[in-house]
C-alpha positions in Angstrom: 97.5 204.1 1.9 98.2 200.7 3.5 100.8 200.6 6.3 103.4 198.0 5.5 104.9 198.1 9.0 104.5 194.9 11.0 105.7 193.9 14.4 105.1 191.0 16.8 106.5 190.3 20.3 106.5 187.4 22.7 107.5 187.1 26.3 108.4 183.9 28.0 106.4 183.5 31.2 109.2 181.5 32.9 111.7 184.2 32.1 113.9 182.3 29.5 113.4 180.8 26.1 114.9 177.5 25.1 113.1 177.8 21.8 110.6 180.2 20.2 107.3 178.6 19.2 104.0 180.3 18.5 100.8 179.8 16.7 100.4 180.7 13.0 98.0 179.8 10.2 99.0 177.9 7.1 96.6 178.6 4.3 95.9 176.7 1.1 94.3 178.4 -1.9 92.0 176.1 -4.0 90.9 179.1 -6.1 90.6 182.8 -6.0 87.5 182.4 -3.9 88.0 179.3 -1.8 90.7 178.8 0.8 91.2 176.6 3.8 93.6 177.3 6.7 95.1 175.3 9.6 96.2 176.6 12.9 99.6 175.2 13.8 102.6 175.8 16.0 105.7 177.3 14.3 109.3 177.4 15.3 111.7 180.2 14.6 114.9 178.6 13.1 117.7 180.9 12.0 119.6 177.8 10.9 116.9 177.0 8.2 117.5 178.7 4.8 114.0 178.0 3.8 110.7 177.7 5.8 109.4 174.1 6.1 106.3 172.2 6.9 106.1 168.8 8.5 105.0 165.6 6.7 102.2 165.3 9.3 100.8 168.7 8.2 101.3 167.8 4.5 99.1 164.8 5.1 96.5 166.9 7.0 96.4 169.4 4.2 96.4 166.7 1.5 99.3 168.4 -0.3 101.1 166.9 -3.3 104.4 167.9 -4.9 106.2 167.3 -8.1 109.3 169.4 -7.3 112.1 169.0 -4.8 114.6 171.5 -3.5 117.9 171.4 -1.5 118.0 173.5 1.6 119.8 173.7 4.9 118.4 172.9 8.4 119.9 172.4 11.9 120.2 168.8 10.9 122.2 169.6 7.8 121.5 169.8 4.0 118.6 167.9 2.7 116.6 167.5 -0.5 112.8 167.5 0.1 109.5 168.0 -1.8 108.4 171.6 -2.1 104.8 172.8 -1.4 103.2 176.2 -2.0 101.2 177.6 0.9 100.4 180.9 2.5 101.8 181.7 6.0 99.8 184.0 8.3 101.7 185.2 11.3 100.0 186.7 14.4 98.3 190.0 13.7 97.5 188.8 10.2 100.8 189.4 8.4 100.5 187.2 5.3 103.2 185.7 3.1 101.5 184.4 -0.1 102.7 181.6 -2.3 105.4 180.7 -0.1 107.7 177.8 -1.1 108.2 175.4 1.8 110.2 172.3 2.1 108.7 169.1 3.6 110.5 167.8 6.6 109.9 164.6 8.7 107.9 165.2 11.8 110.0 164.2 14.8 107.3 165.1 17.3 109.0 168.3 18.6 105.7 170.1 19.1 105.5 172.2 15.9 104.4 171.7 12.3 105.9 174.8 10.6 109.5 176.1 10.6 110.0 179.8 10.0 113.4 180.0 8.2 115.6 182.8 7.0 113.5 183.2 3.8 111.0 185.0 6.1 113.3 186.3 8.8 115.7 188.1 6.5 112.8 190.4 5.4 112.9 192.1 8.8 114.8 192.6 12.1 114.5 190.4 15.2 115.8 190.7 18.7 116.0 188.6 21.8 116.4 190.9 24.9 116.5 190.0 28.6 115.6 193.3 30.5 114.9 192.7 34.2 115.2 189.0 33.9 112.3 188.8 31.5 113.2 187.3 28.1 111.4 188.8 25.0 111.5 188.0 21.3 110.5 190.7 18.9 110.3 190.8 15.1 109.5 193.7 12.8 109.2 194.5 9.1 110.6 196.2 7.2 114.1 196.1 8.7 115.6 199.2 10.3 117.7 201.6 8.1 120.7 201.1 10.4 122.1 198.1 12.3 121.8 197.6 16.0 125.3 197.4 17.4 125.5 196.8 21.2 129.3 196.9 21.1 129.4 200.4 19.4 126.8 201.7 21.8 129.0 200.6 24.8 132.1 202.2 23.2 130.2 205.5 22.7 129.5 205.5 26.5 133.1 204.9 27.3 135.1 206.9 24.7 135.0 210.2 22.8 133.9 209.9 19.2 137.4 210.4 17.8 138.7 207.5 19.8 136.0 205.0 18.8 137.4 204.8 15.3 140.4 202.8 16.4 138.0 200.1 17.8 135.6 199.8 14.9 
């Protein structure tokens, strides 16, 4: 039986992230037997409702689109062409037939934006133990939420008193 559990983790060598960018593959299927893939940098963007691809990568991949879609990004709502691609995360986690919006390349150093359409399928955390910042993502999501406030209350109060805070 195939294990559906997936996890990836990144550390910032300088100790702190100002953005989370890493390499992924974007794959295009020409047929059942022939595919082509491009290695690109991807940005994690919790403000994007949908994953996106830059117009620069659209040109490299020679993609065309007959459909548009409205979605939200950090720059606000926009209507853009939609393309169908496969996204391959590190350690070979594949999202097939992913609808991605086309965005204008503003030369920020990435060609793919991983939005909430992907991120909501799992859990992610940014932690800073011993001054070393780490981003971690896993699928499927946990059965229970992580609640740092509740954990702190449990350390300070008996169980019967915690109810008045929650």
